C-alpha positions as CSV (number, residue, x, y, z in Angstrom):
1,M,-13.1,9.0,-3.5
2,K,-11.4,7.5,-0.4
3,I,-9.8,4.7,-2.4
4,L,-8.3,7.3,-4.7
5,F,-7.0,9.2,-1.7
6,D,-5.5,6.0,-0.2
7,F,-3.8,5.0,-3.5
8,L,-2.5,8.6,-4.2
9,P,1.1,7.8,-2.8
10,I,1.2,4.7,-5.1
11,V,0.2,6.8,-8.1
12,L,2.9,9.3,-7.3
13,F,5.4,6.6,-6.8
14,F,4.5,5.2,-10.2
15,G,4.7,8.6,-11.9
16,M,8.1,9.5,-10.5
17,F,9.5,6.1,-11.3
18,K,8.4,6.2,-14.9
19,Y,9.7,9.8,-15.4
20,A,13.0,9.0,-13.8
21,E,13.3,5.7,-15.8
22,A,12.8,7.7,-19.0
23,N,15.4,10.3,-18.0
24,T,18.2,8.3,-16.6
25,A,20.9,11.0,-16.7
26,W,18.7,13.5,-14.9
27,S,17.5,10.9,-12.4
28,A,21.0,9.8,-11.4
29,Q,22.2,13.4,-11.1
30,T,19.2,14.5,-9.2
31,A,19.2,11.6,-6.8
32,T,22.9,12.2,-6.1
33,D,22.3,15.9,-5.5
34,W,19.3,15.4,-3.3
35,L,20.1,12.1,-1.6
36,G,23.9,11.9,-1.8
37,F,24.2,12.9,1.9
38,M,21.9,10.0,2.8
39,V,23.1,7.1,0.7
40,S,26.0,4.8,1.3
41,G,28.9,6.1,-0.8
42,G,27.3,9.4,-1.6
43,V,26.7,8.6,-5.3
44,V,23.5,7.2,-6.8
45,G,23.9,5.2,-10.0
46,I,21.6,5.2,-13.1
47,A,20.1,1.8,-12.3
48,E,18.9,2.6,-8.8
49,A,18.1,6.3,-9.2
50,P,14.4,5.9,-10.4
51,V,13.3,3.7,-7.4
52,L,15.2,5.9,-4.9
53,L,13.5,9.1,-6.2
54,A,10.1,7.3,-6.3
55,T,10.7,6.2,-2.7
56,V,11.3,9.7,-1.5
57,V,8.1,10.8,-3.3
58,V,6.0,8.0,-1.6
59,I,7.4,8.9,1.8
60,L,6.5,12.6,1.4
61,A,3.1,11.8,-0.1
62,T,2.2,9.5,2.8
63,L,3.3,12.2,5.3
64,A,1.3,14.8,3.3
65,Q,-1.8,12.6,3.6
66,I,-1.5,12.6,7.4
67,L,-0.8,16.4,7.6
68,W,-3.8,17.1,5.3
69,L,-6.1,15.0,7.5
70,V,-4.8,16.6,10.7
71,A,-5.3,20.1,9.2
72,R,-8.9,19.2,8.4
73,G,-9.5,17.8,11.8
74,R,-10.2,14.3,10.5
75,K,-9.5,11.0,12.2
76,I,-6.4,9.2,10.9
77,D,-6.8,5.5,10.3
78,T,-4.4,3.3,12.2
79,M,-3.3,1.6,9.0
80,L,-2.2,5.0,7.6
81,W,0.1,5.4,10.6
82,V,1.4,1.9,10.0
83,S,1.9,2.7,6.3
84,L,3.9,5.8,7.2
85,G,6.0,3.9,9.6
86,L,6.7,1.1,7.1
87,V,7.4,3.3,4.2
88,T,9.7,5.5,6.3
89,M,11.6,2.6,7.7
90,L,11.9,0.4,4.6
91,G,12.1,3.4,2.3
92,G,14.9,4.8,4.4
93,A,16.8,1.5,4.1
94,T,16.2,1.6,0.4
95,I,17.7,5.1,0.1
96,Y,20.6,4.5,2.4
97,F,21.7,1.1,0.8
98,H,20.4,2.3,-2.6
99,S,18.7,-1.1,-3.0
100,E,15.1,-1.5,-4.0
101,S,14.7,-4.8,-2.1
102,F,13.6,-3.0,1.1
103,I,10.8,-0.9,-0.4
104,K,9.6,-4.0,-2.3
105,W,8.7,-5.6,1.0
106,K,6.5,-2.7,2.1
107,P,3.2,-3.7,0.3
108,T,3.6,-7.3,1.6
109,V,4.2,-6.2,5.2
110,L,1.2,-3.8,5.0
111,Y,-1.1,-6.5,3.6
112,W,0.0,-9.0,6.2
113,V,-0.4,-6.5,9.0
114,M,-4.0,-5.7,7.9
115,G,-4.8,-9.4,7.5
116,G,-3.2,-10.2,10.8
117,A,-5.2,-7.5,12.6
118,L,-8.4,-8.9,11.3
119,L,-7.4,-12.5,12.2
120,V,-6.3,-11.6,15.8
121,G,-9.4,-9.5,16.3
122,Q,-11.6,-12.4,15.2
123,L,-9.8,-15.3,17.0
124,V,-8.4,-13.5,20.1
125,F,-10.9,-10.7,20.9
126,G,-14.0,-12.1,19.2
127,K,-14.4,-8.9,17.2
128,N,-15.1,-8.8,13.5
129,G,-13.2,-5.9,11.9
130,I,-15.1,-6.0,8.7
131,Q,-18.5,-6.0,10.5
132,K,-17.3,-3.0,12.5
133,L,-16.6,-1.1,9.3
134,M,-19.7,-2.2,7.3
135,G,-22.2,-3.2,9.9
136,A,-24.2,0.0,9.6
137,Q,-24.9,-0.6,5.9
138,M,-25.5,-4.3,5.9
139,D,-27.6,-6.7,7.9
140,L,-25.9,-10.1,7.9
141,P,-26.0,-13.2,10.1
142,D,-22.9,-13.7,12.2
143,A,-21.8,-16.7,10.1
144,I,-21.8,-14.5,7.0
145,W,-19.8,-11.8,8.7
146,R,-17.2,-14.3,9.7
147,K,-17.0,-15.6,6.1
148,V,-16.6,-12.0,4.9
149,N,-13.9,-11.3,7.5
150,Y,-12.0,-14.5,6.6
151,S,-12.2,-13.7,2.9
152,W,-10.5,-10.4,3.5
153,I,-7.8,-12.1,5.6
154,A,-7.2,-14.6,2.8
155,F,-7.1,-11.8,0.2
156,F,-4.5,-9.9,2.1
157,A,-2.4,-13.0,2.7
158,V,-2.5,-13.9,-1.1
159,M,-1.7,-10.3,-2.1
160,G,1.3,-10.3,0.2
161,V,2.7,-13.4,-1.4
162,L,1.8,-12.2,-4.9
163,N,3.7,-9.0,-4.3
164,L,6.8,-10.8,-3.3
165,W,6.6,-13.2,-6.2
166,V,6.4,-10.3,-8.7
167,A,9.0,-8.1,-6.8
168,F,11.7,-10.7,-6.8
169,N,11.1,-12.7,-10.0
170,F,10.6,-9.8,-12.4
171,P,12.3,-6.5,-13.2
172,T,11.7,-3.6,-10.9
173,A,9.7,-1.8,-13.7
174,T,7.3,-4.8,-13.9
175,W,6.9,-4.7,-10.1
176,V,6.1,-0.9,-10.2
177,N,3.4,-1.6,-12.8
178,F,2.0,-4.4,-10.7
179,K,2.1,-2.3,-7.6
180,L,-0.3,0.2,-9.1
181,F,-2.4,-1.6,-11.7
182,G,-2.2,-5.1,-10.3
183,G,-2.8,-4.0,-6.7
184,L,-5.6,-1.6,-7.5
185,G,-7.2,-3.9,-10.1
186,L,-7.3,-7.0,-7.9
187,M,-8.6,-4.9,-5.1
188,L,-11.5,-3.6,-7.2
189,V,-12.3,-7.1,-8.6
190,F,-12.3,-8.5,-5.1
191,V,-14.6,-5.7,-3.8
192,L,-17.0,-6.0,-6.7
193,A,-17.2,-9.8,-6.2
194,Q,-18.1,-9.2,-2.6
195,A,-20.6,-6.6,-3.5
196,V,-22.4,-9.0,-5.8
197,F,-22.4,-11.6,-3.1
198,L,-23.6,-9.2,-0.4
199,N,-26.0,-7.1,-2.5
200,K,-29.1,-8.8,-1.1
201,H,-28.1,-7.9,2.4
202,I,-27.6,-4.2,1.9
203,K,-30.2,-2.1,3.8
204,T,-32.2,0.2,1.6
205,E,-34.1,3.3,2.7
206,P,-37.9,3.1,2.3
């Protein structure tokens, strides 16, 4: 369920983009009415309206996630705060300049921040972030934990590059599809591959 909660803003971004893309006149008028005071020039064109409306939705959805967790007294992951900061900053630039280039960088920066945090933790502080998250469920030698940690670092690095390649070599609609289905799909494949590898190390209750 947590992965669905984490991907909810992306799902809403996808839904709004597809709806706005299919209703261009409505999206341009709505974006101008709602965002005209925020955008350079005050008018949003048909071409950029879908991604601008989707950007507003993803900012509000990420903020709603944090407010929901606060209301329930739950701990907010550091990465969720980072995600809110990035989507607000890059999304705000996308809205103001009505250019999708800024929001397209958001997944890459987030992937690289997560991978960088794991790398710095391992090399500088001698702490294994993945072991900290999963150590209670798995009994692994330190060498295996390091391999798992570095595999996640490599995964985040590759995903960041892959996002940029799709974002700036294909139409925005293709990138939006990849952002949801490609990102979620590759994440699930990677997690399943690790689960198969680590299955024998999982602690079982007697």
